[in-house]
N, C-alpha and C positions, 0 to 999 in steps of 0.2 A: 820683164818681172822684176818689181822693183822688189830690196830685202828693208825691211823696219832694221832700229836699230834701239837696243835696249839701254834706256837712260837709267844711270845709276845714281843716285844721292847718296852719300854721308850724313845721319844726322845722330852725332852722342855717339850711342852704342847701336843706333837704328842705322837698317839699311831698309831706303824704299827703294822700290823698284817698279819699274811703268813695262808694263809685258805688254807684246802685240797681240791681239788675236782678233775675231772675225768681225764681234763687232766693235772695236776700238780700242785703244788701250786701259788697262785696269793697272791700278796702285793697288799692291800689299804691302803691307808695312810688316817687318821681321828683326826681332829683338833675339839678336845672338843667346846675350849673356840669359835672360828668362828664360829662353826653350832648356837652357845646358839645368837652372837650378829647377825648374818643373820637371825633366828627368832625374835628377838628384833627387827630390824628392819625392818623386813616386815607387824607386829603387827601395827609400827608406820603410815607406807605408806596404808595401809589398813584403818585409822582412816582416814588420810588425804584424802584420794580417793574420799571420801563419798561428794559427789557435793552438796548438800543442807549446809553442815554443821552444818547435825542434827544429835544428840547425839540419842538413844534407850537405855531402862533399861527396863528386865523383871520384873515386882514388884511379879506377883504372877501365879505361874501354877497347873493347876489343874486339874485332872482325874475325869472326867464324862462321866456316862454311861446311854442309852436311851433302853427302853426297848420294845421290837418289839414281834410280834409273835413267832418269831423262835427263843426270845432269849436278853442278854445285850449287845449292840455294844456299844465299849468303844470310848471313843476320848478325846483329852486334849484341857484346855482351857488357854487361855493365856494373862495376862494385860499384854499391854507392856505401857510406859509414853516414849512421844518423846518430847524434847526441844531441842532450839538452845544459851539456856546461854546468851540471848540479848532480851528475853522479849516475848518468842513464847513459847509455851507448849500445848500438845495435849495428850488424851491417846484412848485405845480403846481396846475391846478384840475382843480375834479370838479364832476358832475352829477351829480342822485340826485333822487327824488322828493320827498327829506326832509333836512334839515339833515346827521343822523346818517350815512345813506347816502352822501353826496355827500364829506361831511369825509372819512369812511373811506377812500373813493376817493382823495380829493388827498392824504392821507396819506402812502399808499401808493404812490403815484407818484413825489412828492416826494422819499422816501428814497430811491428809486430814482437818482432826476436829480440825486442833491449830487456839489456842486463842492466842492472845495479853493482856499481863499481865503490868500494868504502874509500874517501882519502882522506888524506889527514891536512888540512887547509889548502894548501894550494899544491900538493903533492901527494906523495904515495908514503903508507906507515914504516915500509921495512923496505929491504933488495929483495929482488926476485931474479930469478934463475929457473925458465921456464924452455921445456924442451915440448914441440910439436910436429910430429915425423922429421921433415930435415930441418929444422929453423929451430934456434936454440936463442931464445932472447933473455937479455941481460937488462934488470930496469934498477935504477939508484936513484933515492930522493937525495933533492938538490935542496939548498938556501932561496930564500927568497931572493926573487932580482937574477935567479941564473937564468929560466925561459925554459923552453919544449928544445932539446939536446937530442934530436931523431931523425931515423930517416923519415922521407916522405909518406908512406904508408903508415909506418908506427906514429908518425906527427899528430896525423890526420884523427889517428882515435885518439890518440890522447888531451887533444883539444877539443875536440866536442865534447869528452867527457868530464872537462873542467879541472884539465891538471895544468898547473902554468909554469910549475919549477920539477925541474926532471932530468936526468942523464940514464941516456939509453943504448945498447948496441945491439944488433941484428946478425947473427951470423949462421953461417950454411947456406940460404935461398935469397935468392935476389924477385922471387915472384913476389908481386904485391896483394894477392889474394889468399893464398897463405902467411904473410906477415900480419895482415890484418887479424886472421883468423886468431892465430896465435897470439899476439895482443893485446887481444881479447880474451882469451884463455885468462892468460898468465895475467890478468887485472881480475879474474873474478877467484882466481886462487890463492890470492890475498889475507891475510887473517890481519885483521884488527881489533 
């Protein structure tokens, strides 16, 4: 049994491959740069096609199990934060058999629970010290160009609400779900 060898030629950024097949060799042209550009354009188009102009971020994914008579059933819990970067933000937890279904449930629930936050240009109007459960949240307005100085869960909320310059500190808990809910509650408690 004879083995056939693939022939490859390089022409500028194109690769031409001659592949063996049952009916004879077939030649295909593959432009690596073109396919990368198409991928980038598709990603941009997907972001633009969102009719609500609402962005989402997954903050945490947890595997949870329920014990039943027959044994344990695994499911996934996903925390999603959504915002329009113009002063509206929402969050929700969704549970499902896989990440995609849990994410979709959380996204739809978070869109319904969006709240409006009063901003002052790219920061918040005044300092906030807010306590929710075991968490203490401290937020302080910052000069333009400072950036978002915050932990991961608080950063996702602040960026999606539209804050670009802020100094923050979370004291008391490292649970991302608690931190996200406490951050949104603190932002709602602002007077402007």
